[in-house]
N, CA, C and O atoms as a CHARMM CRD file, in Angstrom:
* protein
*
  308
    1    1 MET  N     77.58600  36.46200  29.44000 PROA 1      0.00000
    2    1 MET  CA    78.53300  35.36900  29.30800 PROA 1      0.00000
    3    1 MET  C     77.73500  34.07300  29.07900 PROA 1      0.00000
    4    1 MET  O     76.74800  33.80400  29.76300 PROA 1      0.00000
    5    2 GLN  N     78.18800  33.28700  28.10900 PROA 2      0.00000
    6    2 GLN  CA    77.50100  32.04300  27.78600 PROA 2      0.00000
    7    2 GLN  C     78.03800  30.92000  28.66600 PROA 2      0.00000
    8    2 GLN  O     79.24600  30.69700  28.74400 PROA 2      0.00000
    9    3 GLN  N     77.11700  30.21400  29.32900 PROA 3      0.00000
   10    3 GLN  CA    77.51000  29.13000  30.22300 PROA 3      0.00000
   11    3 GLN  C     77.66000  27.85200  29.41000 PROA 3      0.00000
   12    3 GLN  O     76.78300  27.49500  28.62400 PROA 3      0.00000
   13    4 LYS  N     78.76500  27.18000  29.60700 PROA 4      0.00000
   14    4 LYS  CA    79.02000  25.92600  28.90300 PROA 4      0.00000
   15    4 LYS  C     78.36400  24.79000  29.68900 PROA 4      0.00000
   16    4 LYS  O     78.60400  24.62200  30.88500 PROA 4      0.00000
   17    5 THR  N     77.54000  24.02400  28.99900 PROA 5      0.00000
   18    5 THR  CA    76.91700  22.87700  29.66000 PROA 5      0.00000
   19    5 THR  C     77.57300  21.60400  29.13900 PROA 5      0.00000
   20    5 THR  O     77.84900  21.46600  27.94700 PROA 5      0.00000
   21    6 GLU  N     77.80900  20.70400  30.03900 PROA 6      0.00000
   22    6 GLU  CA    78.40800  19.42400  29.66000 PROA 6      0.00000
   23    6 GLU  C     77.31600  18.37800  29.53600 PROA 6      0.00000
   24    6 GLU  O     76.34600  18.35800  30.29200 PROA 6      0.00000
   25    7 MET  N     77.50800  17.52400  28.56900 PROA 7      0.00000
   26    7 MET  CA    76.55200  16.45400  28.37100 PROA 7      0.00000
   27    7 MET  C     76.85000  15.33500  29.37000 PROA 7      0.00000
   28    7 MET  O     77.99900  14.92600  29.53900 PROA 7      0.00000
   29    8 ASN  N     75.80900  14.85600  30.01800 PROA 8      0.00000
   30    8 ASN  CA    75.96000  13.78900  30.99100 PROA 8      0.00000
   31    8 ASN  C     75.75800  12.45500  30.25300 PROA 8      0.00000
   32    8 ASN  O     74.67700  11.86700  30.29400 PROA 8      0.00000
   33    9 THR  N     76.80300  12.00000  29.58800 PROA 9      0.00000
   34    9 THR  CA    76.69700  10.77800  28.78600 PROA 9      0.00000
   35    9 THR  C     76.43700   9.54600  29.64200 PROA 9      0.00000
   36    9 THR  O     75.77700   8.61100  29.18800 PROA 9      0.00000
   37   10 GLN  N     76.93900   9.52700  30.86000 PROA 10     0.00000
   38   10 GLN  CA    76.69900   8.38400  31.74400 PROA 10     0.00000
   39   10 GLN  C     75.21200   8.28300  32.07800 PROA 10     0.00000
   40   10 GLN  O     74.64900   7.18900  32.09300 PROA 10     0.00000
   41   11 LEU  N     74.57800   9.42400  32.34400 PROA 11     0.00000
   42   11 LEU  CA    73.14600   9.42900  32.62300 PROA 11     0.00000
   43   11 LEU  C     72.35800   8.96800  31.40100 PROA 11     0.00000
   44   11 LEU  O     71.43200   8.16500  31.51600 PROA 11     0.00000
   45   12 VAL  N     72.73100   9.47900  30.24100 PROA 12     0.00000
   46   12 VAL  CA    72.04500   9.09200  28.99700 PROA 12     0.00000
   47   12 VAL  C     72.19900   7.59700  28.75000 PROA 12     0.00000
   48   12 VAL  O     71.23100   6.92600  28.39200 PROA 12     0.00000
   49   13 ASP  N     73.39700   7.07200  28.93600 PROA 13     0.00000
   50   13 ASP  CA    73.62500   5.63800  28.76000 PROA 13     0.00000
   51   13 ASP  C     72.77800   4.81800  29.73200 PROA 13     0.00000
   52   13 ASP  O     72.23000   3.78200  29.35700 PROA 13     0.00000
   53   14 SER  N     72.67000   5.27500  30.96500 PROA 14     0.00000
   54   14 SER  CA    71.85000   4.57700  31.96300 PROA 14     0.00000
   55   14 SER  C     70.37900   4.58500  31.56400 PROA 14     0.00000
   56   14 SER  O     69.69100   3.57200  31.68700 PROA 14     0.00000
   57   15 ILE  N     69.89900   5.73200  31.08500 PROA 15     0.00000
   58   15 ILE  CA    68.50200   5.83000  30.64800 PROA 15     0.00000
   59   15 ILE  C     68.23800   4.89100  29.47700 PROA 15     0.00000
   60   15 ILE  O     67.20100   4.22800  29.42900 PROA 15     0.00000
   61   16 VAL  N     69.17000   4.83600  28.54100 PROA 16     0.00000
   62   16 VAL  CA    69.02200   3.94100  27.39100 PROA 16     0.00000
   63   16 VAL  C     68.94800   2.48800  27.85200 PROA 16     0.00000
   64   16 VAL  O     68.12400   1.72600  27.34600 PROA 16     0.00000
   65   17 GLN  N     69.78000   2.09800  28.79100 PROA 17     0.00000
   66   17 GLN  CA    69.75800   0.73300  29.31100 PROA 17     0.00000
   67   17 GLN  C     68.41600   0.41600  29.96200 PROA 17     0.00000
   68   17 GLN  O     67.87800  -0.67600  29.78400 PROA 17     0.00000
   69   18 VAL  N     67.88600   1.35700  30.70600 PROA 18     0.00000
   70   18 VAL  CA    66.58500   1.15500  31.35000 PROA 18     0.00000
   71   18 VAL  C     65.49900   1.00700  30.29600 PROA 18     0.00000
   72   18 VAL  O     64.65300   0.12000  30.40100 PROA 18     0.00000
   73   19 ILE  N     65.51300   1.86500  29.28000 PROA 19     0.00000
   74   19 ILE  CA    64.49600   1.80300  28.22000 PROA 19     0.00000
   75   19 ILE  C     64.57700   0.47200  27.48300 PROA 19     0.00000
   76   19 ILE  O     63.55200  -0.14500  27.19400 PROA 19     0.00000
   77   20 LEU  N     65.79400   0.03200  27.17900 PROA 20     0.00000
   78   20 LEU  CA    65.95700  -1.23600  26.46600 PROA 20     0.00000
   79   20 LEU  C     65.50300  -2.43000  27.30200 PROA 20     0.00000
   80   20 LEU  O     65.15900  -3.47500  26.75100 PROA 20     0.00000
   81   21 ALA  N     65.49900  -2.28400  28.61700 PROA 21     0.00000
   82   21 ALA  CA    65.06400  -3.36900  29.49800 PROA 21     0.00000
   83   21 ALA  C     63.53900  -3.43000  29.63800 PROA 21     0.00000
   84   21 ALA  O     63.00700  -4.39800  30.18100 PROA 21     0.00000
   85   22 LEU  N     62.83900  -2.40900  29.15700 PROA 22     0.00000
   86   22 LEU  CA    61.37600  -2.38700  29.27900 PROA 22     0.00000
   87   22 LEU  C     60.72800  -3.39300  28.33400 PROA 22     0.00000
   88   22 LEU  O     61.27400  -3.71900  27.28000 PROA 22     0.00000
   89   23 SER  N     59.56500  -3.87400  28.72800 PROA 23     0.00000
   90   23 SER  CA    58.77800  -4.74200  27.85700 PROA 23     0.00000
   91   23 SER  C     58.17600  -3.88300  26.74400 PROA 23     0.00000
   92   23 SER  O     58.14600  -2.65800  26.86400 PROA 23     0.00000
   93   24 PRO  N     57.70200  -4.49800  25.67400 PROA 24     0.00000
   94   24 PRO  CA    57.06200  -3.71500  24.60700 PROA 24     0.00000
   95   24 PRO  C     55.89200  -2.86400  25.12100 PROA 24     0.00000
   96   24 PRO  O     55.70200  -1.73500  24.66900 PROA 24     0.00000
   97   25 GLN  N     55.11900  -3.39700  26.05500 PROA 25     0.00000
   98   25 GLN  CA    53.98900  -2.64800  26.60200 PROA 25     0.00000
   99   25 GLN  C     54.48400  -1.44500  27.41000 PROA 25     0.00000
  100   25 GLN  O     53.90100  -0.36300  27.34500 PROA 25     0.00000
  101   26 GLU  N     55.56000  -1.64400  28.16700 PROA 26     0.00000
  102   26 GLU  CA    56.11900  -0.54400  28.95200 PROA 26     0.00000
  103   26 GLU  C     56.72300   0.52900  28.05200 PROA 26     0.00000
  104   26 GLU  O     56.62100   1.72000  28.34600 PROA 26     0.00000
  105   27 ARG  N     57.35000   0.10800  26.95800 PROA 27     0.00000
  106   27 ARG  CA    57.89700   1.07900  26.00700 PROA 27     0.00000
  107   27 ARG  C     56.77800   1.89600  25.36200 PROA 27     0.00000
  108   27 ARG  O     56.91700   3.10400  25.16800 PROA 27     0.00000
  109   28 LEU  N     55.68300   1.24000  25.03400 PROA 28     0.00000
  110   28 LEU  CA    54.55300   1.94500  24.45100 PROA 28     0.00000
  111   28 LEU  C     53.99800   2.97100  25.42700 PROA 28     0.00000
  112   28 LEU  O     53.68800   4.09700  25.03800 PROA 28     0.00000
  113   29 LEU  N     53.87300   2.58800  26.68800 PROA 29     0.00000
  114   29 LEU  CA    53.40300   3.51600  27.71600 PROA 29     0.00000
  115   29 LEU  C     54.36200   4.69200  27.86200 PROA 29     0.00000
  116   29 LEU  O     53.92800   5.83900  27.96800 PROA 29     0.00000
  117   30 LEU  N     55.65400   4.41400  27.86800 PROA 30     0.00000
  118   30 LEU  CA    56.65600   5.47900  27.96000 PROA 30     0.00000
  119   30 LEU  C     56.54000   6.42600  26.77300 PROA 30     0.00000
  120   30 LEU  O     56.57200   7.64500  26.93800 PROA 30     0.00000
  121   31 GLU  N     56.40500   5.86600  25.58900 PROA 31     0.00000
  122   31 GLU  CA    56.27000   6.69200  24.38600 PROA 31     0.00000
  123   31 GLU  C     55.02900   7.57300  24.47200 PROA 31     0.00000
  124   31 GLU  O     55.07900   8.75800  24.14000 PROA 31     0.00000
  125   32 GLU  N     53.92100   6.99800  24.91600 PROA 32     0.00000
  126   32 GLU  CA    52.68700   7.77400  25.05000 PROA 32     0.00000
  127   32 GLU  C     52.87300   8.93200  26.02400 PROA 32     0.00000
  128   32 GLU  O     52.41300  10.04400  25.76700 PROA 32     0.00000
  129   33 LYS  N     53.54600   8.67000  27.14200 PROA 33     0.00000
  130   33 LYS  CA    53.75000   9.71600  28.14400 PROA 33     0.00000
  131   33 LYS  C     54.71900  10.78600  27.64400 PROA 33     0.00000
  132   33 LYS  O     54.52600  11.97300  27.91000 PROA 33     0.00000
  133   34 LEU  N     55.76000  10.37100  26.92200 PROA 34     0.00000
  134   34 LEU  CA    56.72600  11.33900  26.40300 PROA 34     0.00000
  135   34 LEU  C     56.11800  12.21900  25.31300 PROA 34     0.00000
  136   34 LEU  O     56.43800  13.40300  25.21100 PROA 34     0.00000
  137   35 LEU  N     55.25000  11.63700  24.50800 PROA 35     0.00000
  138   35 LEU  CA    54.68900  12.36600  23.37400 PROA 35     0.00000
  139   35 LEU  C     53.35400  13.02300  23.69000 PROA 35     0.00000
  140   35 LEU  O     52.76300  13.66700  22.82300 PROA 35     0.00000
  141   36 ALA  N     52.87200  12.87100  24.91300 PROA 36     0.00000
  142   36 ALA  CA    51.53500  13.35000  25.26800 PROA 36     0.00000
  143   36 ALA  C     51.37600  14.85500  25.12000 PROA 36     0.00000
  144   36 ALA  O     50.29100  15.31700  24.76800 PROA 36     0.00000
  145   37 ASN  N     52.39700  15.61700  25.37000 PROA 37     0.00000
  146   37 ASN  CA    52.26800  17.07500  25.35800 PROA 37     0.00000
  147   37 ASN  C     52.79100  17.72900  24.09200 PROA 37     0.00000
  148   37 ASN  O     52.94000  18.95000  24.04300 PROA 37     0.00000
  149   38 LEU  N     53.07000  16.93900  23.07200 PROA 38     0.00000
  150   38 LEU  CA    53.56900  17.51900  21.82900 PROA 38     0.00000
  151   38 LEU  C     52.42100  18.17800  21.06500 PROA 38     0.00000
  152   38 LEU  O     51.30300  17.66300  21.05800 PROA 38     0.00000
  153   39 PRO  N     52.69100  19.30000  20.43000 PROA 39     0.00000
  154   39 PRO  CA    51.62300  20.05000  19.77400 PROA 39     0.00000
  155   39 PRO  C     51.19600  19.50800  18.41200 PROA 39     0.00000
  156   39 PRO  O     50.28000  20.06100  17.80500 PROA 39     0.00000
  157   40 TYR  N     51.81200  18.47200  17.92600 PROA 40     0.00000
  158   40 TYR  CA    51.44100  17.95900  16.61500 PROA 40     0.00000
  159   40 TYR  C     50.80100  16.57900  16.74700 PROA 40     0.00000
  160   40 TYR  O     50.98300  15.90900  17.76400 PROA 40     0.00000
  161   41 PRO  N     50.04700  16.14500  15.71800 PROA 41     0.00000
  162   41 PRO  CA    49.31300  14.87200  15.81800 PROA 41     0.00000
  163   41 PRO  C     50.25100  13.66300  15.84700 PROA 41     0.00000
  164   41 PRO  O     51.34800  13.68700  15.29000 PROA 41     0.00000
  165   42 SER  N     49.78600  12.61500  16.51000 PROA 42     0.00000
  166   42 SER  CA    50.53800  11.36300  16.57900 PROA 42     0.00000
  167   42 SER  C     50.41600  10.63200  15.23700 PROA 42     0.00000
  168   42 SER  O     49.63200  11.02400  14.37200 PROA 42     0.00000
  169   43 ASN  N     51.19800   9.57300  15.08400 PROA 43     0.00000
  170   43 ASN  CA    51.11100   8.76400  13.86300 PROA 43     0.00000
  171   43 ASN  C     49.71200   8.19400  13.68900 PROA 43     0.00000
  172   43 ASN  O     49.17200   8.18800  12.58200 PROA 43     0.00000
  173   44 GLN  N     49.12200   7.71400  14.78300 PROA 44     0.00000
  174   44 GLN  CA    47.77600   7.15000  14.70300 PROA 44     0.00000
  175   44 GLN  C     46.76400   8.21000  14.29400 PROA 44     0.00000
  176   44 GLN  O     45.86200   7.93700  13.50200 PROA 44     0.00000
  177   45 GLU  N     46.90800   9.40300  14.82400 PROA 45     0.00000
  178   45 GLU  CA    45.99100  10.48800  14.45500 PROA 45     0.00000
  179   45 GLU  C     46.15100  10.85400  12.98400 PROA 45     0.00000
  180   45 GLU  O     45.16100  11.10800  12.29800 PROA 45     0.00000
  181   46 LEU  N     47.38800  10.88400  12.49500 PROA 46     0.00000
  182   46 LEU  CA    47.61800  11.18100  11.07800 PROA 46     0.00000
  183   46 LEU  C     47.01800  10.10600  10.18500 PROA 46     0.00000
  184   46 LEU  O     46.41400  10.41000   9.15700 PROA 46     0.00000
  185   47 LEU  N     47.18800   8.84200  10.58100 PROA 47     0.00000
  186   47 LEU  CA    46.59800   7.74900   9.79900 PROA 47     0.00000
  187   47 LEU  C     45.08200   7.85900   9.76900 PROA 47     0.00000
  188   47 LEU  O     44.45700   7.66700   8.72500 PROA 47     0.00000
  189   48 HSD  N     44.49700   8.16700  10.91400 PROA 48     0.00000
  190   48 HSD  CA    43.04700   8.32000  10.98800 PROA 48     0.00000
  191   48 HSD  C     42.58000   9.46900  10.07800 PROA 48     0.00000
  192   48 HSD  O     41.59600   9.32900   9.35200 PROA 48     0.00000
  193   49 LEU  N     43.28600  10.59300  10.12400 PROA 49     0.00000
  194   49 LEU  CA    42.93300  11.72400   9.27200 PROA 49     0.00000
  195   49 LEU  C     43.04400  11.36900   7.79000 PROA 49     0.00000
  196   49 LEU  O     42.18800  11.75100   6.99200 PROA 49     0.00000
  197   50 ALA  N     44.08700  10.64700   7.42800 PROA 50     0.00000
  198   50 ALA  CA    44.27200  10.26200   6.02800 PROA 50     0.00000
  199   50 ALA  C     43.16600   9.32000   5.57200 PROA 50     0.00000
  200   50 ALA  O     42.66100   9.44300   4.45600 PROA 50     0.00000
  201   51 GLU  N     42.78600   8.36800   6.44500 PROA 51     0.00000
  202   51 GLU  CA    41.70800   7.43600   6.09700 PROA 51     0.00000
  203   51 GLU  C     40.36800   8.15200   5.97700 PROA 51     0.00000
  204   51 GLU  O     39.64100   7.96400   5.00200 PROA 51     0.00000
  205   52 GLN  N     40.04900   8.96800   6.96500 PROA 52     0.00000
  206   52 GLN  CA    38.75700   9.64500   6.98700 PROA 52     0.00000
  207   52 GLN  C     38.65400  10.72600   5.90700 PROA 52     0.00000
  208   52 GLN  O     37.56500  11.00700   5.40700 PROA 52     0.00000
  209   53 GLY  N     39.76800  11.31600   5.56000 PROA 53     0.00000
  210   53 GLY  CA    39.76700  12.37800   4.56000 PROA 53     0.00000
  211   53 GLY  C     39.94800  11.86400   3.14400 PROA 53     0.00000
  212   53 GLY  O     39.99800  12.64900   2.19800 PROA 53     0.00000
  213   54 ASN  N     40.04600  10.53500   2.99100 PROA 54     0.00000
  214   54 ASN  CA    40.22300   9.90500   1.67900 PROA 54     0.00000
  215   54 ASN  C     41.44900  10.44300   0.94000 PROA 54     0.00000
  216   54 ASN  O     41.41800  10.61100  -0.27900 PROA 54     0.00000
  217   55 ALA  N     42.51200  10.71000   1.66800 PROA 55     0.00000
  218   55 ALA  CA    43.72200  11.27500   1.08300 PROA 55     0.00000
  219   55 ALA  C     44.35300  10.36300   0.02600 PROA 55     0.00000
  220   55 ALA  O     45.00900  10.83900  -0.90000 PROA 55     0.00000
  221   56 PHE  N     44.15200   9.06100   0.17000 PROA 56     0.00000
  222   56 PHE  CA    44.76800   8.12400  -0.76800 PROA 56     0.00000
  223   56 PHE  C     43.73700   7.40900  -1.64000 PROA 56     0.00000
  224   56 PHE  O     44.03100   6.37400  -2.23800 PROA 56     0.00000
  225   57 GLU  N     42.55600   7.95600  -1.70600 PROA 57     0.00000
  226   57 GLU  CA    41.48200   7.35600  -2.50600 PROA 57     0.00000
  227   57 GLU  C     41.88100   7.23800  -3.97800 PROA 57     0.00000
  228   57 GLU  O     41.46800   6.30100  -4.66100 PROA 57     0.00000
  229   58 PHE  N     42.67500   8.17900  -4.46400 PROA 58     0.00000
  230   58 PHE  CA    43.08700   8.16000  -5.87200 PROA 58     0.00000
  231   58 PHE  C     43.82500   6.87100  -6.23700 PROA 58     0.00000
  232   58 PHE  O     43.83300   6.47800  -7.40400 PROA 58     0.00000
  233   59 LEU  N     44.43800   6.21300  -5.26700 PROA 59     0.00000
  234   59 LEU  CA    45.18300   4.98600  -5.55800 PROA 59     0.00000
  235   59 LEU  C     44.27100   3.85600  -6.02100 PROA 59     0.00000
  236   59 LEU  O     44.71800   2.95200  -6.72700 PROA 59     0.00000
  237   60 HSD  N     42.99900   3.89600  -5.63300 PROA 60     0.00000
  238   60 HSD  CA    42.06600   2.85900  -6.06500 PROA 60     0.00000
  239   60 HSD  C     41.76300   2.96500  -7.55800 PROA 60     0.00000
  240   60 HSD  O     41.26400   2.01300  -8.15800 PROA 60     0.00000
  241   61 HSD  N     42.05700   4.10200  -8.15200 PROA 61     0.00000
  242   61 HSD  CA    41.76300   4.32000  -9.56500 PROA 61     0.00000
  243   61 HSD  C     43.01800   4.25400 -10.43100 PROA 61     0.00000
  244   61 HSD  O     42.95400   4.49500 -11.63600 PROA 61     0.00000
  245   62 GLU  N     44.14100   3.93300  -9.83300 PROA 62     0.00000
  246   62 GLU  CA    45.39100   3.79300 -10.57200 PROA 62     0.00000
  247   62 GLU  C     45.45100   2.40900 -11.21000 PROA 62     0.00000
  248   62 GLU  O     44.94200   1.44400 -10.64100 PROA 62     0.00000
  249   63 PRO  N     46.06700   2.30300 -12.38500 PROA 63     0.00000
  250   63 PRO  CA    46.18400   0.98100 -13.01700 PROA 63     0.00000
  251   63 PRO  C     47.12200   0.08200 -12.21900 PROA 63     0.00000
  252   63 PRO  O     48.06200   0.56000 -11.58400 PROA 63     0.00000
  253   64 ASP  N     46.86100  -1.21300 -12.25700 PROA 64     0.00000
  254   64 ASP  CA    47.73900  -2.18000 -11.60700 PROA 64     0.00000
  255   64 ASP  C     48.96000  -2.37200 -12.49900 PROA 64     0.00000
  256   64 ASP  O     48.85800  -2.93200 -13.59100 PROA 64     0.00000
  257   65 LEU  N     50.10100  -1.91000 -12.03500 PROA 65     0.00000
  258   65 LEU  CA    51.32100  -1.99000 -12.83300 PROA 65     0.00000
  259   65 LEU  C     52.05500  -3.30100 -12.62500 PROA 65     0.00000
  260   65 LEU  O     52.81500  -3.73800 -13.48900 PROA 65     0.00000
  261   66 TYR  N     51.83100  -3.92100 -11.49300 PROA 66     0.00000
  262   66 TYR  CA    52.54900  -5.14800 -11.15700 PROA 66     0.00000
  263   66 TYR  C     51.55900  -6.22300 -10.73900 PROA 66     0.00000
  264   66 TYR  O     50.47400  -5.93600 -10.23300 PROA 66     0.00000
  265   67 SER  N     51.95700  -7.45600 -10.96100 PROA 67     0.00000
  266   67 SER  CA    51.14000  -8.58300 -10.52600 PROA 67     0.00000
  267   67 SER  C     52.03700  -9.57600  -9.80200 PROA 67     0.00000
  268   67 SER  O     53.25300  -9.39600  -9.73800 PROA 67     0.00000
  269   68 LEU  N     51.43500 -10.61300  -9.26100 PROA 68     0.00000
  270   68 LEU  CA    52.21300 -11.64100  -8.56900 PROA 68     0.00000
  271   68 LEU  C     53.12700 -12.40000  -9.52700 PROA 68     0.00000
  272   68 LEU  O     54.10900 -13.01000  -9.10400 PROA 68     0.00000
  273   69 GLU  N     52.80000 -12.36100 -10.81700 PROA 69     0.00000
  274   69 GLU  CA    53.60200 -13.06800 -11.81500 PROA 69     0.00000
  275   69 GLU  C     54.83600 -12.28000 -12.24500 PROA 69     0.00000
  276   69 GLU  O     55.71400 -12.83700 -12.90300 PROA 69     0.00000
  277   70 ASP  N     54.92400 -11.01400 -11.89500 PROA 70     0.00000
  278   70 ASP  CA    56.06700 -10.18100 -12.27000 PROA 70     0.00000
  279   70 ASP  C     57.28200 -10.52900 -11.42100 PROA 70     0.00000
  280   70 ASP  O     57.15900 -10.92500 -10.26200 PROA 70     0.00000
  281   71 GLY  N     58.45000 -10.37500 -12.02100 PROA 71     0.00000
  282   71 GLY  CA    59.69300 -10.53200 -11.27100 PROA 71     0.00000
  283   71 GLY  C     60.01100 -11.97400 -10.94000 PROA 71     0.00000
  284   71 GLY  O     59.42900 -12.90900 -11.49100 PROA 71     0.00000
  285   72 GLU  N     60.94700 -12.12600 -10.02600 PROA 72     0.00000
  286   72 GLU  CA    61.39800 -13.45100  -9.61000 PROA 72     0.00000
  287   72 GLU  C     60.99700 -13.69800  -8.16500 PROA 72     0.00000
  288   72 GLU  O     60.89800 -12.76900  -7.36400 PROA 72     0.00000
  289   73 ALA  N     60.77300 -14.94000  -7.85300 PROA 73     0.00000
  290   73 ALA  CA    60.42700 -15.30700  -6.47400 PROA 73     0.00000
  291   73 ALA  C     61.61900 -15.05500  -5.55800 PROA 73     0.00000
  292   73 ALA  O     62.76800 -15.24000  -5.96000 PROA 73     0.00000
  293   74 ILE  N     61.35200 -14.64300  -4.36100 PROA 74     0.00000
  294   74 ILE  CA    62.39500 -14.42300  -3.36800 PROA 74     0.00000
  295   74 ILE  C     62.69600 -15.75000  -2.67000 PROA 74     0.00000
  296   74 ILE  O     61.80000 -16.43700  -2.18000 PROA 74     0.00000
  297   75 GLN  N     63.95700 -16.07600  -2.64200 PROA 75     0.00000
  298   75 GLN  CA    64.38100 -17.32300  -1.98900 PROA 75     0.00000
  299   75 GLN  C     64.92000 -17.01000  -0.60300 PROA 75     0.00000
  300   75 GLN  O     65.87200 -16.24100  -0.47200 PROA 75     0.00000
  301   76 TRP  N     64.33800 -17.58500   0.41600 PROA 76     0.00000
  302   76 TRP  CA    64.82200 -17.39900   1.78200 PROA 76     0.00000
  303   76 TRP  C     65.72000 -18.56700   2.13500 PROA 76     0.00000
  304   76 TRP  O     65.38500 -19.72100   1.86700 PROA 76     0.00000
  305   77 HSD  N     66.83300 -18.27300   2.72300 PROA 77     0.00000
  306   77 HSD  CA    67.81400 -19.33000   3.07500 PROA 77     0.00000
  307   77 HSD  C     67.69200 -19.70100   4.52200 PROA 77     0.00000
  308   77 HSD  O     68.42500 -20.56500   5.00300 PROA 77     0.00000
């Protein structure tokens, strides 16, 4: 027999409120702790691998298709 589980939306809402109240440094620490046991590389690790492995080196040999003179200036209001 399959047991029906109910979602505790009140608990989830409370957790979200607590997370939103954290400082940026506290959120970063929380993220590090939550993602610490994941079996795949972090964003920083992927960036490091791409840099060290020269994954985007080919872009240095691509022609410059656009310049600062192309298009129209963006007007901020």
